[in-house]
N, C-alpha and C positions, 0 to 999 in steps of 0.2 A: 726515434721518431723525429720526422723532418716535417716543418709547416710552410705551406705556400699559402700566400695571398694571392686573389683574383678580385680587384676591384673590394669591396668590402667583406668578403668572406675569407675565412680561414680554412685551409684544407689541410688535415693530417695526412701525411703519407708515409709510408712504411721504409726504414731504413734498414738496408740487408747487408750483410756481412758475409764477402763470398767464401771465407774460410768457414764459416758454419753451414756450407751449401753442400748439397750432397750431389756429382755429376750424375744428370740422367738423362736417358737417350729418350728422341721421340720416336714413335708413338708410345704412351705408357698408358696404364689402364689403371680407373679406381683414383683413389686420393693420391695427393702429390704435397708433400710435406717439409721443408727444410731442404728444397730441391732447387738446382740449377739446370735449365735446360736449354742448349746452346744449339745453334744451327741442325735444324733437322724438320723432316716432313711427316706430316700426319693429316694429311688432306682426305676429306670425306669421313673421317673417323668420327664417332659416337663416343659420347661420354654423359653419363647419366648418375644422377644424384650423387656426386661427387664432390669433393672439398680439396680446394688448393689454399693453402697455408705456408706463407713465407716463403714463395716460390719466386725464382726469376728468369722469367722466359724472354729469350731474345733469339731475333734473326731467324725465326720458323714459319715455316708453310702451312699453314691449318686452312688453307682454303678450302669451305665448304663443308665445314666440321659441323655436327650437331650437338650444340653441350643443352641440356636440359637438368633442371633444378640442380645448378652447380652453385657452390658457395665458394667465394674466391674473397680472402684476407689476407691482407699484410702483401701484396704480391704486385712486383713490375714487372712491365713488359714492354720491352723494346724490339722495335722494328718486327712486329709478328703481323704476319698477313692473314687477316681473318676475311678476305674477300667471299662473298656470297656465304657466309655461315648463317647458320640458325642458331640463336641465342636465345632460350625459352626460359621465364622462371629461375633468373639469375638473381645471387645475392651479392654485391659487390660493396666490400667495406676496407678502406685504407689501399686503393689499387692506384697506382700510377701506371699509365699508357702511353708511351711517347713514339712517336713517329711510326706509330701501326695502320694498319691499311683494315679497313671496316667497309669497303665499296662494296654498294650491293647487299649487304648485311642486314638481317632482318633481327633486333633486339627486340623481348616482348615478355609482359607479364615479368618486369624485375624491378627492383629496389638496390638504390645506389646513395650512399652514404661515404662521405670523404673520399672521392674519385675525379683524379685531374685526367683530361684528355689534352695531350699536348703534341702539337705538330700531327694531328692524327689525320686520317680522309677517311670522312662518313660520305661521300658524296655519293648520292642515290641509294644512300641507307633509308631501312623504315623503321621506326622507333614506335611501338604501340604499348599503350598502354606501361609506360616506364615513369616511377614516382622517384624522386628525391626524399629520402629519408633524412639526409644529413646534406653538406655542402658538396656540391659538384661544380665542376669548371672546365670550360674549353677554351683553350688559349692556341691561337693561330691554326686553326683546324679550317678543313675545309667541308663545309655542308651542302655543296652545292647540289639543288635535284634531292636535297633529305626531306623526308615526308614524317613529321611527328604528330602522332594521333592518339588523342583520348589519353595522354602524359599529364602529370601534375610536376612541374619543374620549379615550384615555387623557390627552392634552394639554391637553383641554378645561376652562374655567374658565365657568361662569353664573352670574349676579348680577343679581338684582332682577326675574327673569323671571317670566312667567306659565305655568305649565306644566300649567293642569288639562286633565284628561284625555290628557294626553301618554302615549305607548306606547313603549317599548324594548322589541324584538324580538332575541334572539341577538346583543346588543351587549356588548363591550367596554369598559367604563367606568374600570376599573383606574386611579387616578390623578386622575382628573378630581374637578375641585372645584364640589359644588352648594351652598356656604355661601350663604344669603340669599336661597333660592329655597323657596315652599309646596311641599310634596311628598305631601301628601296625597291628591292624586287623581293620581298617576302611577301606570301601570301599567307590569308587566315589571321585577318584583323583582331576579329572578336576574343582570340586566343590571346593577345597581346595586353587587355585589359590588366590594369595594375603591375605593366614592367617599369622598370628604371630606365631612362634613356637621357643623352646629354643635348643641351642645345644645338648642337652640330649636327645632328641627328634629324632634327624637325624636317626639313625640306623631303629629305629621304622617306621619311615615315608618312608625310603627307601625299607624295607620289604613291606610295605603296597603298595608302587608304583610297585614297580617289580611283586605281585601277582594280583593286576589291571590290569597290561599290560600284563601278562602271559610272562614275560621273562623267559627264560630258561638259565642258566649258566652252561657251561661244561667249562672242562678243556682241554687243548690240547690233540691231540692224541698221544699216547706212541710208 
């Protein structure tokens, strides 16, 4: 098992031996165990009440898939395209997503523990009622125009991410670590209560707070 550190949190990630994985073609149905799924398409397919365990998925087109009540544990996703996917009721444990695309994806009612998003695109994605029940990291990700609504991300850490026009709505981020990100265009300041930032981020955060509150700054009358 590999260990990655993002700011002050340690994330346990899977270590997969290619020699122990069985080649499987996409699309597949039902559970996926000890498998390697490489270079295929399963666009707009549906996966319900399934379990993915110790699987390596790479170079897959999963555009528009619907996954409901799927448990994913000890898995790695490389360059998997989840554009416009609808992912509901997922449980992710020890999952590493590398250079994956979740543009316009909708992730809802899901729980994450020891999950790392690395170099992923989540632009214009929506996360509803997503909870971190263990450490979760976002490193070098694009979250432009991403909406987080009713999320509890107290064990999340973001580093080197693009957060332009990202919005938080009724979220609880107390304990989250946002050091190393530009915050000037983030909205939903009440959700940032209790987060950790660094001194260099204060000017950007001030700009975001003033815009969020509609503060108007004027000099004295001459």
